[in-house]
N, C-alpha and C positions, 0 to 999 in steps of 0.2 A: 459320472464326471459328477461331482460335486461346483456348487455356486458358491461363490465369493467374490465379498466386496472390500472396496477399500478407497480411503479418501486423501486426495493431494489436496493439502491445508498449507497454502501461502503465507509468511511474517513476514513482508515487504520482498524480499532478495533472497530469502529461505524460505525452505518447506520442511515439514515435520516430517521426523521416522521414527519408527519405535523400535528398540530391542527385543527380540522374543526368549521368553522365560531362559533359561540352562535347564531344565529338566520336561523342556516341550521338545517334539521332533525340531529339525535345525534350530536346535537349542544354540542363542546367543549371536544369531543373523541376525540380518537388520532388513525392516519390510515396512510399509504401509500401514496405518493404523486400519482395523478391518478384522471381516472375517466371514464365515458361512450366512447366510443365505436361511432361514428356519423356515420349515413350512406356512405357508399362509402369508408369508410375510412379500413387500414387492422388495426389489435390491437397492431402495432409497430406502425403507423402513429399518429393510437389517441395517444399513448403513449408519443411521441415526442413533440404533438401540445401541451397535457397537463403541460407536463414537463416544457415546452415553457411560457406557460398561467401563469401557479401558481407559477411558480420558476424563470422565466427570464432566464435560463437555458437550451441548449440544452445537449441532451442524447442521446449517443450510445446504443442502446438496446440489450442486448443478449442472453442468453437464458432464456428459463423460470423457473423459480426456484420452482413456483408448481398453483395448481388450485385448487378452493375449489366451489361449489355453496351455497348458504345460505340465508336465505328463513326469510326476516325481514316482519312487518305487514304491508306498502305500497310498499313492492315487493324483487322478488325472482334475488339476483345477479351473476353472474357466473364471479367471478373476477379468472384474469388471474395476476400473479405479475411476473414481469421480472427480469431479472438479470440485471440490468443498470450499465453504468459509463457516471458521466457528461466529455461532450467533452469539453463544454465550457459553461463560466460562474459562478460565483459564487451565490448559493439560494439565493434569495430575498424573504421576506415575503410579497406577494400579495394578496392573496388572504386568506388567512390559518389567523390565531388567532394566529398560535405560529407558527416555526418550531424549532427542536433540532435534534444531534446527539447525540446517547447513544448506548452503548453498551449490548448486548445479557442479564447480570446478569442488568443491571436497566428496563427490560420490567416491574415488577413488579411493579415501581413506577408510570407507567403510565395507565389511563383507554381508552381499544382501542376498536375501532368496534366490532361487535361480530363476522362481518365476517372475520375478522382477528386472530382469537383464534386459529386454526388450524394453522395456519402459523407462529405465533408468539411462539407456540410448536417446528417447526420443525425448527427456526435460534435456538431457545434455543439447540435443539440437535445436528445439525450440524456443530455451533459454539459454542460446550462447552466449548472447550480446550483454547478459548480465538482467535485462527487463526482464516484467513475468510476464505478460502478454495475456492478463487479466481482463473479462465486460466489465463496463459500466459498473454492475450491481455487486463485485468482487473489489473494484476499485470502492465503492463508497462503503463496503463495510468493513475492509483495510485498513484504510487513511486515517490517521490521528493526527493532532499534535503532538509533534516529537519533540520533546525536552529535555533529553539525552543523545549526545551527538559524538559521535566516534571524530574526535577530533585530526587524529591520525591518518583518517584515511579520506584522501583527495577524492573528490566530484567526475569523472572524465569529462570530457568537454565536449566528446560528442552526444554524453547524454543531455547537459547544459541547453545544448543546440537545437536536441529533440523536442524538450520545454519550452524554448522560445518559438518555434516553430506551431506548437500546436497553440500558445497565445495571440500568436497573431491570425489566427485562426478563429479565435473568439468571435461570438458577434457582442455588434453594439450598435447605439442606436446610429441612425444611416450610416454605418457604418464610416461614422466619424473616429469612431477608439481613442477620446480624448487623454490619452495619459499616454507614458514612458515607459519604461522599464530599462533600469539600470544592473548591471550583474557584478556584485562589486567580488571581491577576492581576496587573501593576504592581506597588507594591513589595511585598507581599504573598508575589507569584509568587517573587521576589527572596530574599527572606529566606526559606523555602522551600527554594530550591535553595540558598540558602548553609548550610542545615542539613543539609544533604545530601554533601558538599563537604570532609566528616573527615580528614585525611589524605593529601590532595590530591587528593579520588576527584571523581568526573563533576562536572569543573571547568566539562563545558559544559550543562548544566543550567543555568547563569545563561542560558544566550540561548534559550530557551525561554521563552516569553511565557505561558505557562497553565501551571500546574503543577496537578494535581489527587491531594485526599489523600486513602488510604484508610486510614479507625481503625476498633480496633474496636467494634461494640455487641452486649449482651446480645444470648444467643440467645431464643429464645421457647423456654415452656416445654416442648414438645414434642422439641425438638431437644437441650435442655440435657440431658433424661433419657437422651436415643437416644445422646449424645456420654459421659455418664460409664457408661451402661452398655455400651456398645459399646468406650470407647477410642478414638474416634476424633475427631478435632478436625477435625469439621465445618467449624467458623466459617472456617480455613485454608484447606479446601478452597474454601469458599461466595467465600471473597477471592480466591482464584487464576481462578474462574472470570470473575467479575464483571471481572478486571482484562484476562481474554483478550476477555470481549466489548467493553471498550469500547478497545481497540487493534485489533480488530476492524473498529469502525466506523468507528473514528480514519482507518484506512489504505484504506477505502472512501470517505473524504469527502476525500480527498488528501493527509491531513497525517501525519507521523513523532510518533512515541512510543517513551520507552526505559521500561519497567518498573524503579524502581529499592528497592532493599533496604537498601543501605548510608546511613542516616538517624540523623537524633538524634530519638529520638519526643519529647522531653519537649522542646526546642525549638517542634519543628511545634505542638506540642499547643497552645504559649505564644501563637503567632501567629494559629491558627486558631482556637484558644479551644474544644478541645476535650478531653473526658473521658477520652473511651477513648485507646488506647495507637495509635500508628499503624506500621501493618504495611507500606502499599509510595506509594509516590508514581511519579507516571507525567507525567514530562514531555511536552508539547501543543504541536506549532507546526508550522510548514512549514520541510520540511527545505531546505537550501542546493542550489543549482544541482549544486553540483559532488559529489553526495553520493548517488551513483550505487547500483544495489544489489548488494549483496557476494554472491557465490557462498555459499551457505549449506552449514555443515557439519553432519550431523547422522547418527544411528545407522542403519546400514542395516536392511529392514526384518526380516530374520533376524536380526539381533542384538536387536533391539527389540522382536519377537513372537512371538508360539507359538501353535500351532491344533491342536487336539483334536478 
């Protein structure tokens, strides 16, 4: 039996598939990136090597999504498919005939290797709602500021509801939640986007079908006292936390977001009939298919953290 590993890599609501070269066995069939485990390698090491060789990317290997055993005429394979995230690089077509990002709904359009049949059934079953079921580390790796929205694709109401419910659960000082979230669609969304485009900024916002406006509300009494006594702006902290919850859940739902702080509060207050100052606007929608995951630029942990 041949040990084979492969990667299930998501980019928002799409996962990566590769088409085998015509001259190889099972030529032109589609599969997940991966290959055989060489002597002395762990499965994780083999998968990292294969992704570098076949796609020129470095992956962070996560948990096992599924294992299958399949008997071909020429060999029997034990295939282990790992949830994986691209940590560095952009997928390149090096060894395969083609590579594509597809949604679970598009699976029937492609002819896959027979060993992948049961895996594809599970993907459809797990991701039937259109979400991605990622763990938080995968969400953190996959989420990025989206500046290229598909203006023709509507955001489902159930996804908006899921995002708002997650926002409702966000922690805040004394559980006071000193903010209000206004959901804008249609002409209201366009008007809010325009109010975020002063001096030529945030032009992409017009293509986002939904705008989430976060405005200030009064502190609860205990948080107000604490903020005054300690000189700490708890409300800004709380708004930052709820924004993080919103963007994380949006990513889990296969949606793109961008947090905007360049805005005209008075105009947006008028559009949304708000009393409190507008602090943030979060654009929400589906990213265009060519909006690929970018390499993240972050501080090194040595610079960012200290331990005692």
